[in-house]
C-alpha positions as a Python dict, from the first residue, in 0.01 Angstrom:
ca = {
    (1, 'M'): (0, 0, 0),
    (2, 'S'): (-244, 160, 190),
    (3, 'Q'): (-256, 183, 573),
    (4, 'E'): (-506, -48, 574),
    (5, 'K'): (-325, -320, 397),
    (6, 'V'): (-5, -281, 561),
    (7, 'N'): (-215, -318, 907),
    (8, 'R'): (-350, -620, 779),
    (9, 'Y'): (-33, -770, 679),
    (10, 'K'): (115, -700, 1004),
    (11, 'E'): (-156, -874, 1194),
    (12, 'E'): (-169, -1172, 948),
    (13, 'K'): (251, -1213, 1011),
    (14, 'R'): (189, -1156, 1388),
    (15, 'N'): (-93, -1465, 1375),
    (16, 'R'): (107, -1647, 1111),
    (17, 'K'): (174, -1929, 1380),
    (18, 'K'): (-158, -1975, 1504),
    (19, 'I'): (-316, -1944, 1177),
    (20, 'M'): (-46, -2226, 1044),
    (21, 'A'): (-161, -2473, 1343),
    (22, 'Q'): (-523, -2405, 1291),
    (23, 'E'): (-461, -2511, 905),
    (24, 'K'): (-267, -2789, 977),
    (25, 'R'): (-559, -2915, 1232),
    (26, 'M'): (-817, -2867, 998),
    (27, 'H'): (-579, -3068, 690),
    (28, 'Y'): (-560, -3353, 962),
    (29, 'A'): (-919, -3367, 1036),
    (30, 'R'): (-1049, -3349, 692),
    (31, 'T'): (-786, -3655, 619),
    (32, 'A'): (-941, -3855, 897),
    (33, 'C'): (-1306, -3773, 819),
    (34, 'G'): (-1233, -3895, 470),
    (35, 'C'): (-1054, -4225, 578),
    (36, 'L'): (-1370, -4279, 817),
    (37, 'I'): (-1602, -4250, 532),
    (38, 'A'): (-1382, -4437, 320),
    (39, 'A'): (-1347, -4728, 556),
    (40, 'A'): (-1753, -4733, 603),
    (41, 'L'): (-1818, -4714, 242),
    (42, 'V'): (-1548, -5018, 194),
    (43, 'G'): (-1727, -5206, 515),
    (44, 'W'): (-2079, -5142, 372),
    (45, 'A'): (-1977, -5297, 7),
    (46, 'G'): (-1833, -5595, 177),
    (47, 'F'): (-2134, -5669, 407),
    (48, 'S'): (-2340, -5625, 96),
    (49, 'V'): (-2165, -5859, -122),
    (50, 'Y'): (-2130, -6120, 161),
    (51, 'N'): (-2533, -6098, 214),
    (52, 'I'): (-2566, -6135, -182),
    (53, 'Y'): (-2314, -6432, -164),
    (54, 'Q'): (-2519, -6585, 143),
    (55, 'D'): (-2838, -6546, 5),
    (56, 'R'): (-2761, -6737, -347),
    (57, 'K'): (-2611, -6998, -139),
    (58, 'P'): (-2803, -7341, -148),
    (59, 'I'): (-2988, -7386, 152),
    (60, 'E'): (-2900, -7724, 360),
    (61, 'T'): (-3211, -7929, 463),
    (62, 'V'): (-3146, -8143, 740),
    (63, 'Y'): (-3411, -8444, 793),
    (64, 'A'): (-3449, -8592, 1129),
    (65, 'D'): (-3629, -8963, 1229),
    (66, 'L'): (-3837, -8872, 1512),
    (67, 'S'): (-3988, -9212, 1535),
    (68, 'A'): (-3808, -9292, 1830),
    (69, 'I'): (-3944, -8973, 2020),
    (70, 'S'): (-4311, -9113, 1940),
    (71, 'E'): (-4275, -9434, 2048),
    (72, 'Y'): (-4125, -9321, 2376),
    (73, 'E'): (-4413, -9062, 2421),
    (74, 'Q'): (-4622, -9368, 2344),
    (75, 'S'): (-4460, -9601, 2578),
    (76, 'L'): (-4502, -9323, 2852),
    (77, 'V'): (-4850, -9270, 2801),
    (78, 'A'): (-4907, -9679, 2821),
    (79, 'D'): (-4728, -9705, 3170),
    (80, 'T'): (-4953, -9386, 3286),
    (81, 'E'): (-5239, -9621, 3198),
    (82, 'E'): (-5178, -9906, 3403),
}
């Protein structure tokens, strides 16, 4: 081995714990990012499916009899005229 390779090997050996700790942190960071991206995709897919389901659901129509309100308004107008 050349002296340069020997020196590089010694330097690497000296910093091995630091290098291993950095690689471990990077591994955890990649795993966490991957999990977040997967959760976001699953959430987005679920939200999209729910919206499609809601759009296809029949719309309920509510009818109200407003004749009582009209009669009440007319009685108020009649009371003010007297």
